[in-house]
PDB file of N, CA, C and O in Angstrom:
ATOM      1  N   MET A   1      -0.377  25.352  -6.001  1.00  0.00           N
ATOM      2  CA  MET A   1       0.869  24.623  -5.940  1.00  0.00           C
ATOM      3  C   MET A   1       1.994  25.629  -5.679  1.00  0.00           C
ATOM      4  O   MET A   1       2.025  26.704  -6.278  1.00  0.00           O
ATOM      5  N   ALA A   2       2.899  25.278  -4.799  1.00  0.00           N
ATOM      6  CA  ALA A   2       4.005  26.158  -4.435  1.00  0.00           C
ATOM      7  C   ALA A   2       5.099  26.115  -5.497  1.00  0.00           C
ATOM      8  O   ALA A   2       5.267  25.117  -6.198  1.00  0.00           O
ATOM      9  N   ARG A   3       5.829  27.205  -5.598  1.00  0.00           N
ATOM     10  CA  ARG A   3       6.975  27.286  -6.504  1.00  0.00           C
ATOM     11  C   ARG A   3       8.231  27.384  -5.653  1.00  0.00           C
ATOM     12  O   ARG A   3       8.205  27.927  -4.548  1.00  0.00           O
ATOM     13  N   LEU A   4       9.320  26.858  -6.173  1.00  0.00           N
ATOM     14  CA  LEU A   4      10.570  26.823  -5.447  1.00  0.00           C
ATOM     15  C   LEU A   4      11.709  27.127  -6.413  1.00  0.00           C
ATOM     16  O   LEU A   4      11.745  26.604  -7.527  1.00  0.00           O
ATOM     17  N   THR A   5      12.630  27.969  -5.982  1.00  0.00           N
ATOM     18  CA  THR A   5      13.814  28.260  -6.777  1.00  0.00           C
ATOM     19  C   THR A   5      15.013  27.667  -6.070  1.00  0.00           C
ATOM     20  O   THR A   5      15.234  27.917  -4.885  1.00  0.00           O
ATOM     21  N   ILE A   6      15.793  26.874  -6.805  1.00  0.00           N
ATOM     22  CA  ILE A   6      17.001  26.287  -6.234  1.00  0.00           C
ATOM     23  C   ILE A   6      18.184  26.588  -7.149  1.00  0.00           C
ATOM     24  O   ILE A   6      18.019  26.849  -8.341  1.00  0.00           O
ATOM     25  N   THR A   7      19.354  26.545  -6.576  1.00  0.00           N
ATOM     26  CA  THR A   7      20.575  26.749  -7.345  1.00  0.00           C
ATOM     27  C   THR A   7      21.319  25.425  -7.408  1.00  0.00           C
ATOM     28  O   THR A   7      21.617  24.809  -6.385  1.00  0.00           O
ATOM     29  N   LEU A   8      21.612  25.002  -8.628  1.00  0.00           N
ATOM     30  CA  LEU A   8      22.324  23.748  -8.852  1.00  0.00           C
ATOM     31  C   LEU A   8      23.568  24.015  -9.686  1.00  0.00           C
ATOM     32  O   LEU A   8      23.581  24.935 -10.503  1.00  0.00           O
ATOM     33  N   PRO A   9      24.607  23.224  -9.488  1.00  0.00           N
ATOM     34  CA  PRO A   9      25.747  23.327 -10.396  1.00  0.00           C
ATOM     35  C   PRO A   9      25.277  22.972 -11.818  1.00  0.00           C
ATOM     36  O   PRO A   9      24.389  22.137 -11.993  1.00  0.00           O
ATOM     37  N   ASP A  10      25.871  23.604 -12.809  1.00  0.00           N
ATOM     38  CA  ASP A  10      25.458  23.380 -14.196  1.00  0.00           C
ATOM     39  C   ASP A  10      25.432  21.904 -14.590  1.00  0.00           C
ATOM     40  O   ASP A  10      24.466  21.475 -15.220  1.00  0.00           O
ATOM     41  N   PRO A  11      26.450  21.104 -14.247  1.00  0.00           N
ATOM     42  CA  PRO A  11      26.399  19.684 -14.643  1.00  0.00           C
ATOM     43  C   PRO A  11      25.227  18.930 -14.007  1.00  0.00           C
ATOM     44  O   PRO A  11      24.649  18.044 -14.636  1.00  0.00           O
ATOM     45  N   VAL A  12      24.879  19.272 -12.784  1.00  0.00           N
ATOM     46  CA  VAL A  12      23.746  18.621 -12.119  1.00  0.00           C
ATOM     47  C   VAL A  12      22.442  19.031 -12.796  1.00  0.00           C
ATOM     48  O   VAL A  12      21.563  18.197 -13.015  1.00  0.00           O
ATOM     49  N   HIS A  13      22.318  20.305 -13.125  1.00  0.00           N
ATOM     50  CA  HIS A  13      21.127  20.785 -13.818  1.00  0.00           C
ATOM     51  C   HIS A  13      20.979  20.092 -15.164  1.00  0.00           C
ATOM     52  O   HIS A  13      19.878  19.684 -15.535  1.00  0.00           O
ATOM     53  N   GLN A  14      22.061  19.959 -15.887  1.00  0.00           N
ATOM     54  CA  GLN A  14      22.023  19.298 -17.195  1.00  0.00           C
ATOM     55  C   GLN A  14      21.620  17.831 -17.037  1.00  0.00           C
ATOM     56  O   GLN A  14      20.807  17.321 -17.808  1.00  0.00           O
ATOM     57  N   ALA A  15      22.187  17.157 -16.041  1.00  0.00           N
ATOM     58  CA  ALA A  15      21.834  15.755 -15.800  1.00  0.00           C
ATOM     59  C   ALA A  15      20.357  15.618 -15.447  1.00  0.00           C
ATOM     60  O   ALA A  15      19.701  14.668 -15.875  1.00  0.00           O
ATOM     61  N   LEU A  16      19.837  16.554 -14.676  1.00  0.00           N
ATOM     62  CA  LEU A  16      18.426  16.539 -14.293  1.00  0.00           C
ATOM     63  C   LEU A  16      17.543  16.737 -15.522  1.00  0.00           C
ATOM     64  O   LEU A  16      16.536  16.046 -15.677  1.00  0.00           O
ATOM     65  N   LYS A  17      17.909  17.670 -16.392  1.00  0.00           N
ATOM     66  CA  LYS A  17      17.157  17.908 -17.624  1.00  0.00           C
ATOM     67  C   LYS A  17      17.147  16.653 -18.498  1.00  0.00           C
ATOM     68  O   LYS A  17      16.113  16.275 -19.048  1.00  0.00           O
ATOM     69  N   GLU A  18      18.305  16.019 -18.618  1.00  0.00           N
ATOM     70  CA  GLU A  18      18.412  14.814 -19.450  1.00  0.00           C
ATOM     71  C   GLU A  18      17.591  13.666 -18.871  1.00  0.00           C
ATOM     72  O   GLU A  18      16.918  12.944 -19.607  1.00  0.00           O
ATOM     73  N   ALA A  19      17.647  13.501 -17.554  1.00  0.00           N
ATOM     74  CA  ALA A  19      16.868  12.437 -16.902  1.00  0.00           C
ATOM     75  C   ALA A  19      15.373  12.664 -17.108  1.00  0.00           C
ATOM     76  O   ALA A  19      14.631  11.719 -17.378  1.00  0.00           O
ATOM     77  N   ALA A  20      14.936  13.895 -16.984  1.00  0.00           N
ATOM     78  CA  ALA A  20      13.517  14.212 -17.189  1.00  0.00           C
ATOM     79  C   ALA A  20      13.116  13.934 -18.639  1.00  0.00           C
ATOM     80  O   ALA A  20      12.042  13.387 -18.891  1.00  0.00           O
ATOM     81  N   ALA A  21      13.968  14.305 -19.586  1.00  0.00           N
ATOM     82  CA  ALA A  21      13.664  14.067 -21.002  1.00  0.00           C
ATOM     83  C   ALA A  21      13.595  12.567 -21.303  1.00  0.00           C
ATOM     84  O   ALA A  21      12.705  12.116 -22.024  1.00  0.00           O
ATOM     85  N   ARG A  22      14.531  11.804 -20.752  1.00  0.00           N
ATOM     86  CA  ARG A  22      14.530  10.346 -20.972  1.00  0.00           C
ATOM     87  C   ARG A  22      13.253   9.708 -20.447  1.00  0.00           C
ATOM     88  O   ARG A  22      12.728   8.767 -21.044  1.00  0.00           O
ATOM     89  N   ARG A  23      12.762  10.218 -19.341  1.00  0.00           N
ATOM     90  CA  ARG A  23      11.548   9.656 -18.730  1.00  0.00           C
ATOM     91  C   ARG A  23      10.273  10.306 -19.255  1.00  0.00           C
ATOM     92  O   ARG A  23       9.167   9.958 -18.842  1.00  0.00           O
ATOM     93  N   LYS A  24      10.442  11.250 -20.166  1.00  0.00           N
ATOM     94  CA  LYS A  24       9.299  11.971 -20.745  1.00  0.00           C
ATOM     95  C   LYS A  24       8.434  12.598 -19.662  1.00  0.00           C
ATOM     96  O   LYS A  24       7.212  12.452 -19.652  1.00  0.00           O
ATOM     97  N   THR A  25       9.100  13.302 -18.749  1.00  0.00           N
ATOM     98  CA  THR A  25       8.414  13.985 -17.658  1.00  0.00           C
ATOM     99  C   THR A  25       9.061  15.349 -17.469  1.00  0.00           C
ATOM    100  O   THR A  25       9.997  15.705 -18.185  1.00  0.00           O
ATOM    101  N   THR A  26       8.568  16.100 -16.517  1.00  0.00           N
ATOM    102  CA  THR A  26       9.142  17.415 -16.235  1.00  0.00           C
ATOM    103  C   THR A  26      10.190  17.320 -15.125  1.00  0.00           C
ATOM    104  O   THR A  26      10.233  16.347 -14.372  1.00  0.00           O
ATOM    105  N   ILE A  27      11.017  18.335 -15.044  1.00  0.00           N
ATOM    106  CA  ILE A  27      11.993  18.390 -13.962  1.00  0.00           C
ATOM    107  C   ILE A  27      11.262  18.429 -12.618  1.00  0.00           C
ATOM    108  O   ILE A  27      11.667  17.759 -11.668  1.00  0.00           O
ATOM    109  N   GLY A  28      10.195  19.205 -12.544  1.00  0.00           N
ATOM    110  CA  GLY A  28       9.422  19.294 -11.305  1.00  0.00           C
ATOM    111  C   GLY A  28       8.860  17.951 -10.874  1.00  0.00           C
ATOM    112  O   GLY A  28       8.906  17.599  -9.695  1.00  0.00           O
ATOM    113  N   ALA A  29       8.327  17.197 -11.836  1.00  0.00           N
ATOM    114  CA  ALA A  29       7.779  15.870 -11.512  1.00  0.00           C
ATOM    115  C   ALA A  29       8.885  14.931 -11.057  1.00  0.00           C
ATOM    116  O   ALA A  29       8.691  14.132 -10.141  1.00  0.00           O
ATOM    117  N   LEU A  30      10.041  15.028 -11.694  1.00  0.00           N
ATOM    118  CA  LEU A  30      11.168  14.176 -11.311  1.00  0.00           C
ATOM    119  C   LEU A  30      11.645  14.507  -9.899  1.00  0.00           C
ATOM    120  O   LEU A  30      11.941  13.604  -9.116  1.00  0.00           O
ATOM    121  N   ILE A  31      11.720  15.783  -9.575  1.00  0.00           N
ATOM    122  CA  ILE A  31      12.127  16.192  -8.231  1.00  0.00           C
ATOM    123  C   ILE A  31      11.091  15.747  -7.201  1.00  0.00           C
ATOM    124  O   ILE A  31      11.449  15.252  -6.132  1.00  0.00           O
ATOM    125  N   SER A  32       9.820  15.920  -7.517  1.00  0.00           N
ATOM    126  CA  SER A  32       8.756  15.505  -6.597  1.00  0.00           C
ATOM    127  C   SER A  32       8.817  13.996  -6.338  1.00  0.00           C
ATOM    128  O   SER A  32       8.688  13.549  -5.199  1.00  0.00           O
ATOM    129  N   GLU A  33       9.012  13.225  -7.398  1.00  0.00           N
ATOM    130  CA  GLU A  33       9.140  11.769  -7.261  1.00  0.00           C
ATOM    131  C   GLU A  33      10.345  11.407  -6.399  1.00  0.00           C
ATOM    132  O   GLU A  33      10.272  10.506  -5.564  1.00  0.00           O
ATOM    133  N   SER A  34      11.444  12.113  -6.606  1.00  0.00           N
ATOM    134  CA  SER A  34      12.660  11.844  -5.829  1.00  0.00           C
ATOM    135  C   SER A  34      12.449  12.149  -4.352  1.00  0.00           C
ATOM    136  O   SER A  34      12.917  11.407  -3.488  1.00  0.00           O
ATOM    137  N   ILE A  35      11.753  13.228  -4.066  1.00  0.00           N
ATOM    138  CA  ILE A  35      11.473  13.603  -2.678  1.00  0.00           C
ATOM    139  C   ILE A  35      10.609  12.537  -2.010  1.00  0.00           C
ATOM    140  O   ILE A  35      10.864  12.153  -0.869  1.00  0.00           O
ATOM    141  N   GLU A  36       9.594  12.064  -2.716  1.00  0.00           N
ATOM    142  CA  GLU A  36       8.741  11.001  -2.167  1.00  0.00           C
ATOM    143  C   GLU A  36       9.550   9.732  -1.939  1.00  0.00           C
ATOM    144  O   GLU A  36       9.404   9.073  -0.909  1.00  0.00           O
ATOM    145  N   HIS A  37      10.404   9.391  -2.905  1.00  0.00           N
ATOM    146  CA  HIS A  37      11.238   8.197  -2.781  1.00  0.00           C
ATOM    147  C   HIS A  37      12.175   8.312  -1.577  1.00  0.00           C
ATOM    148  O   HIS A  37      12.467   7.312  -0.921  1.00  0.00           O
ATOM    149  N   TYR A  38      12.639   9.504  -1.291  1.00  0.00           N
ATOM    150  CA  TYR A  38      13.544   9.732  -0.173  1.00  0.00           C
ATOM    151  C   TYR A  38      12.840   9.547   1.169  1.00  0.00           C
ATOM    152  O   TYR A  38      13.489   9.397   2.204  1.00  0.00           O
ATOM    153  N   GLY A  39      11.526   9.558   1.143  1.00  0.00           N
ATOM    154  CA  GLY A  39      10.776   9.287   2.368  1.00  0.00           C
ATOM    155  C   GLY A  39      10.134  10.502   2.999  1.00  0.00           C
ATOM    156  O   GLY A  39       9.617  10.415   4.113  1.00  0.00           O
ATOM    157  N   ILE A  40      10.152  11.621   2.322  1.00  0.00           N
ATOM    158  CA  ILE A  40       9.529  12.822   2.877  1.00  0.00           C
ATOM    159  C   ILE A  40       8.029  12.738   2.599  1.00  0.00           C
ATOM    160  O   ILE A  40       7.604  12.620   1.450  1.00  0.00           O
ATOM    161  N   LYS A  41       7.250  12.801   3.649  1.00  0.00           N
ATOM    162  CA  LYS A  41       5.802  12.637   3.549  1.00  0.00           C
ATOM    163  C   LYS A  41       5.093  13.886   4.053  1.00  0.00           C
ATOM    164  O   LYS A  41       5.599  14.601   4.917  1.00  0.00           O
ATOM    165  N   THR A  42       3.913  14.134   3.498  1.00  0.00           N
ATOM    166  CA  THR A  42       3.082  15.207   4.030  1.00  0.00           C
ATOM    167  C   THR A  42       2.509  14.745   5.357  1.00  0.00           C
ATOM    168  O   THR A  42       2.522  13.552   5.661  1.00  0.00           O
ATOM    169  N   GLU A  43       2.015  15.666   6.136  1.00  0.00           N
ATOM    170  CA  GLU A  43       1.424  15.317   7.431  1.00  0.00           C
ATOM    171  C   GLU A  43       0.228  14.384   7.242  1.00  0.00           C
ATOM    172  O   GLU A  43       0.027  13.457   8.026  1.00  0.00           O
ATOM    173  N   LEU A  44      -0.565  14.635   6.198  1.00  0.00           N
ATOM    174  CA  LEU A  44      -1.730  13.796   5.936  1.00  0.00           C
ATOM    175  C   LEU A  44      -1.298  12.374   5.581  1.00  0.00           C
ATOM    176  O   LEU A  44      -1.877  11.412   6.087  1.00  0.00           O
ATOM    177  N   THR A  45      -0.294  12.228   4.723  1.00  0.00           N
ATOM    178  CA  THR A  45       0.192  10.904   4.351  1.00  0.00           C
ATOM    179  C   THR A  45       0.734  10.180   5.571  1.00  0.00           C
ATOM    180  O   THR A  45       0.468   8.992   5.756  1.00  0.00           O
ATOM    181  N   ALA A  46       1.483  10.872   6.394  1.00  0.00           N
ATOM    182  CA  ALA A  46       2.025  10.256   7.607  1.00  0.00           C
ATOM    183  C   ALA A  46       0.898   9.807   8.530  1.00  0.00           C
ATOM    184  O   ALA A  46       0.975   8.730   9.122  1.00  0.00           O
ATOM    185  N   ALA A  47      -0.140  10.614   8.658  1.00  0.00           N
ATOM    186  CA  ALA A  47      -1.279  10.243   9.509  1.00  0.00           C
ATOM    187  C   ALA A  47      -1.986   9.008   8.963  1.00  0.00           C
ATOM    188  O   ALA A  47      -2.431   8.155   9.730  1.00  0.00           O
ATOM    189  N   GLU A  48      -2.093   8.910   7.632  1.00  0.00           N
ATOM    190  CA  GLU A  48      -2.712   7.732   7.022  1.00  0.00           C
ATOM    191  C   GLU A  48      -1.878   6.483   7.296  1.00  0.00           C
ATOM    192  O   GLU A  48      -2.429   5.418   7.572  1.00  0.00           O
ATOM    193  N   ILE A  49      -0.559   6.609   7.223  1.00  0.00           N
ATOM    194  CA  ILE A  49       0.323   5.478   7.499  1.00  0.00           C
ATOM    195  C   ILE A  49       0.167   5.029   8.945  1.00  0.00           C
ATOM    196  O   ILE A  49       0.108   3.832   9.227  1.00  0.00           O
ATOM    197  N   VAL A  50       0.103   5.979   9.849  1.00  0.00           N
ATOM    198  CA  VAL A  50      -0.079   5.656  11.269  1.00  0.00           C
ATOM    199  C   VAL A  50      -1.416   4.956  11.482  1.00  0.00           C
ATOM    200  O   VAL A  50      -1.483   3.972  12.219  1.00  0.00           O
ATOM    201  N   ALA A  51      -2.469   5.441  10.855  1.00  0.00           N
ATOM    202  CA  ALA A  51      -3.793   4.831  11.017  1.00  0.00           C
ATOM    203  C   ALA A  51      -3.806   3.398  10.481  1.00  0.00           C
ATOM    204  O   ALA A  51      -4.409   2.512  11.087  1.00  0.00           O
ATOM    205  N   GLN A  52      -3.140   3.169   9.344  1.00  0.00           N
ATOM    206  CA  GLN A  52      -3.072   1.817   8.786  1.00  0.00           C
ATOM    207  C   GLN A  52      -2.287   0.890   9.702  1.00  0.00           C
ATOM    208  O   GLN A  52      -2.686  -0.252   9.931  1.00  0.00           O
ATOM    209  N   ALA A  53      -1.183   1.381  10.217  1.00  0.00           N
ATOM    210  CA  ALA A  53      -0.371   0.562  11.136  1.00  0.00           C
ATOM    211  C   ALA A  53      -1.156   0.242  12.398  1.00  0.00           C
ATOM    212  O   ALA A  53      -1.120  -0.881  12.901  1.00  0.00           O
ATOM    213  N   GLN A  54      -1.855   1.234  12.895  1.00  0.00           N
ATOM    214  CA  GLN A  54      -2.648   1.044  14.117  1.00  0.00           C
ATOM    215  C   GLN A  54      -3.727  -0.010  13.892  1.00  0.00           C
ATOM    216  O   GLN A  54      -3.909  -0.898  14.725  1.00  0.00           O
ATOM    217  N   ALA A  55      -4.431   0.082  12.789  1.00  0.00           N
ATOM    218  CA  ALA A  55      -5.512  -0.870  12.514  1.00  0.00           C
ATOM    219  C   ALA A  55      -4.967  -2.277  12.292  1.00  0.00           C
ATOM    220  O   ALA A  55      -5.535  -3.253  12.782  1.00  0.00           O
ATOM    221  N   ALA A  56      -3.877  -2.376  11.562  1.00  0.00           N
ATOM    222  CA  ALA A  56      -3.324  -3.696  11.233  1.00  0.00           C
ATOM    223  C   ALA A  56      -2.704  -4.386  12.439  1.00  0.00           C
ATOM    224  O   ALA A  56      -2.744  -5.612  12.545  1.00  0.00           O
ATOM    225  N   ALA A  57      -2.136  -3.611  13.338  1.00  0.00           N
ATOM    226  CA  ALA A  57      -1.403  -4.203  14.454  1.00  0.00           C
ATOM    227  C   ALA A  57      -2.167  -4.193  15.767  1.00  0.00           C
ATOM    228  O   ALA A  57      -1.705  -4.755  16.760  1.00  0.00           O
ATOM    229  N   GLY A  58      -3.320  -3.566  15.779  1.00  0.00           N
ATOM    230  CA  GLY A  58      -4.079  -3.493  17.014  1.00  0.00           C
ATOM    231  C   GLY A  58      -3.395  -2.629  18.065  1.00  0.00           C
ATOM    232  O   GLY A  58      -3.493  -2.903  19.261  1.00  0.00           O
ATOM    233  N   LEU A  59      -2.705  -1.591  17.620  1.00  0.00           N
ATOM    234  CA  LEU A  59      -1.977  -0.705  18.530  1.00  0.00           C
ATOM    235  C   LEU A  59      -2.825   0.489  18.917  1.00  0.00           C
ATOM    236  O   LEU A  59      -3.773   0.849  18.218  1.00  0.00           O
ATOM    237  N   THR A  60      -2.473   1.099  20.038  1.00  0.00           N
ATOM    238  CA  THR A  60      -3.087   2.371  20.389  1.00  0.00           C
ATOM    239  C   THR A  60      -2.520   3.427  19.451  1.00  0.00           C
ATOM    240  O   THR A  60      -1.512   3.186  18.787  1.00  0.00           O
ATOM    241  N   GLU A  61      -3.150   4.581  19.388  1.00  0.00           N
ATOM    242  CA  GLU A  61      -2.658   5.653  18.517  1.00  0.00           C
ATOM    243  C   GLU A  61      -1.224   6.031  18.889  1.00  0.00           C
ATOM    244  O   GLU A  61      -0.384   6.244  18.015  1.00  0.00           O
ATOM    245  N   GLU A  62      -0.954   6.113  20.187  1.00  0.00           N
ATOM    246  CA  GLU A  62       0.395   6.475  20.654  1.00  0.00           C
ATOM    247  C   GLU A  62       1.419   5.414  20.242  1.00  0.00           C
ATOM    248  O   GLU A  62       2.514   5.750  19.790  1.00  0.00           O
ATOM    249  N   GLN A  63       1.070   4.153  20.397  1.00  0.00           N
ATOM    250  CA  GLN A  63       1.982   3.069  20.011  1.00  0.00           C
ATOM    251  C   GLN A  63       2.231   3.059  18.501  1.00  0.00           C
ATOM    252  O   GLN A  63       3.359   2.852  18.054  1.00  0.00           O
ATOM    253  N   ALA A  64       1.184   3.282  17.729  1.00  0.00           N
ATOM    254  CA  ALA A  64       1.313   3.298  16.271  1.00  0.00           C
ATOM    255  C   ALA A  64       2.195   4.456  15.816  1.00  0.00           C
ATOM    256  O   ALA A  64       3.033   4.289  14.930  1.00  0.00           O
ATOM    257  N   LEU A  65       2.009   5.625  16.417  1.00  0.00           N
ATOM    258  CA  LEU A  65       2.828   6.777  16.068  1.00  0.00           C
ATOM    259  C   LEU A  65       4.287   6.531  16.417  1.00  0.00           C
ATOM    260  O   LEU A  65       5.179   6.842  15.627  1.00  0.00           O
ATOM    261  N   GLU A  66       4.530   5.983  17.580  1.00  0.00           N
ATOM    262  CA  GLU A  66       5.895   5.673  18.014  1.00  0.00           C
ATOM    263  C   GLU A  66       6.560   4.693  17.049  1.00  0.00           C
ATOM    264  O   GLU A  66       7.723   4.868  16.683  1.00  0.00           O
ATOM    265  N   LEU A  67       5.826   3.670  16.641  1.00  0.00           N
ATOM    266  CA  LEU A  67       6.349   2.691  15.694  1.00  0.00           C
ATOM    267  C   LEU A  67       6.643   3.334  14.343  1.00  0.00           C
ATOM    268  O   LEU A  67       7.686   3.070  13.745  1.00  0.00           O
ATOM    269  N   ALA A  68       5.736   4.171  13.863  1.00  0.00           N
ATOM    270  CA  ALA A  68       5.934   4.833  12.568  1.00  0.00           C
ATOM    271  C   ALA A  68       7.160   5.734  12.584  1.00  0.00           C
ATOM    272  O   ALA A  68       7.938   5.737  11.630  1.00  0.00           O
ATOM    273  N   VAL A  69       7.336   6.489  13.643  1.00  0.00           N
ATOM    274  CA  VAL A  69       8.498   7.371  13.756  1.00  0.00           C
ATOM    275  C   VAL A  69       9.784   6.550  13.806  1.00  0.00           C
ATOM    276  O   VAL A  69      10.762   6.882  13.135  1.00  0.00           O
ATOM    277  N   ARG A  70       9.784   5.502  14.581  1.00  0.00           N
ATOM    278  CA  ARG A  70      10.968   4.641  14.713  1.00  0.00           C
ATOM    279  C   ARG A  70      11.339   4.011  13.363  1.00  0.00           C
ATOM    280  O   ARG A  70      12.511   4.001  12.984  1.00  0.00           O
ATOM    281  N   GLU A  71      10.361   3.497  12.652  1.00  0.00           N
ATOM    282  CA  GLU A  71      10.614   2.849  11.365  1.00  0.00           C
ATOM    283  C   GLU A  71      11.051   3.863  10.305  1.00  0.00           C
ATOM    284  O   GLU A  71      11.917   3.564   9.483  1.00  0.00           O
ATOM    285  N   THR A  72      10.464   5.045  10.319  1.00  0.00           N
ATOM    286  CA  THR A  72      10.856   6.088   9.366  1.00  0.00           C
ATOM    287  C   THR A  72      12.298   6.505   9.598  1.00  0.00           C
ATOM    288  O   THR A  72      13.065   6.645   8.645  1.00  0.00           O
ATOM    289  N   ARG A  73      12.671   6.703  10.843  1.00  0.00           N
ATOM    290  CA  ARG A  73      14.056   7.074  11.157  1.00  0.00           C
ATOM    291  C   ARG A  73      15.026   5.973  10.746  1.00  0.00           C
ATOM    292  O   ARG A  73      16.103   6.257  10.221  1.00  0.00           O
ATOM    293  N   ALA A  74      14.652   4.726  10.979  1.00  0.00           N
ATOM    294  CA  ALA A  74      15.524   3.608  10.593  1.00  0.00           C
ATOM    295  C   ALA A  74      15.690   3.542   9.083  1.00  0.00           C
ATOM    296  O   ALA A  74      16.792   3.295   8.594  1.00  0.00           O
ATOM    297  N   ALA A  75      14.616   3.760   8.342  1.00  0.00           N
ATOM    298  CA  ALA A  75      14.701   3.726   6.885  1.00  0.00           C
ATOM    299  C   ALA A  75      15.560   4.869   6.356  1.00  0.00           C
ATOM    300  O   ALA A  75      16.352   4.676   5.434  1.00  0.00           O
ATOM    301  N   ARG A  76      15.408   6.051   6.930  1.00  0.00           N
ATOM    302  CA  ARG A  76      16.228   7.188   6.485  1.00  0.00           C
ATOM    303  C   ARG A  76      17.697   6.972   6.820  1.00  0.00           C
ATOM    304  O   ARG A  76      18.569   7.326   6.026  1.00  0.00           O
ATOM    305  N   ALA A  77      17.984   6.397   7.983  1.00  0.00           N
ATOM    306  CA  ALA A  77      19.362   6.118   8.366  1.00  0.00           C
ATOM    307  C   ALA A  77      19.982   5.096   7.428  1.00  0.00           C
ATOM    308  O   ALA A  77      21.160   5.195   7.082  1.00  0.00           O
ATOM    309  N   GLU A  78      19.192   4.120   7.020  1.00  0.00           N
ATOM    310  CA  GLU A  78      19.693   3.095   6.097  1.00  0.00           C
ATOM    311  C   GLU A  78      20.007   3.702   4.738  1.00  0.00           C
ATOM    312  O   GLU A  78      21.017   3.354   4.126  1.00  0.00           O
ATOM    313  N   ARG A  79      19.157   4.604   4.257  1.00  0.00           N
ATOM    314  CA  ARG A  79      19.400   5.260   2.965  1.00  0.00           C
ATOM    315  C   ARG A  79      20.613   6.177   3.021  1.00  0.00           C
ATOM    316  O   ARG A  79      21.290   6.377   2.012  1.00  0.00           O
ATOM    317  N   ALA A  80      20.889   6.734   4.191  1.00  0.00           N
ATOM    318  CA  ALA A  80      22.008   7.676   4.339  1.00  0.00           C
ATOM    319  C   ALA A  80      23.364   6.969   4.295  1.00  0.00           C
ATOM    320  O   ALA A  80      24.391   7.614   4.082  1.00  0.00           O
ATOM    321  N   ARG A  81      23.375   5.664   4.492  1.00  0.00           N
ATOM    322  CA  ARG A  81      24.639   4.926   4.496  1.00  0.00           C
ATOM    323  C   ARG A  81      25.228   4.776   3.139  1.00  0.00           C
ATOM    324  O   ARG A  81      26.293   4.176   2.991  1.00  0.00           O
TER     325      ARG A  81
END
């Protein structure tokens, strides 16, 4: 498992610690969950999503990938608003 060092303002760090304690989890687990919620996927997860879309919709691999990329971008743009 990779390690990462980040710099946060003290109030943000304190809020993160409190949120992790309230949920009875670690800061690392909370950050990992947040990253997943934000829509960041591993290459393997993205490939699985494309394969599921392809099978369900009867699309070619290229069409399924294009659809997955388009939908991911739309979802991220919506969250950014």
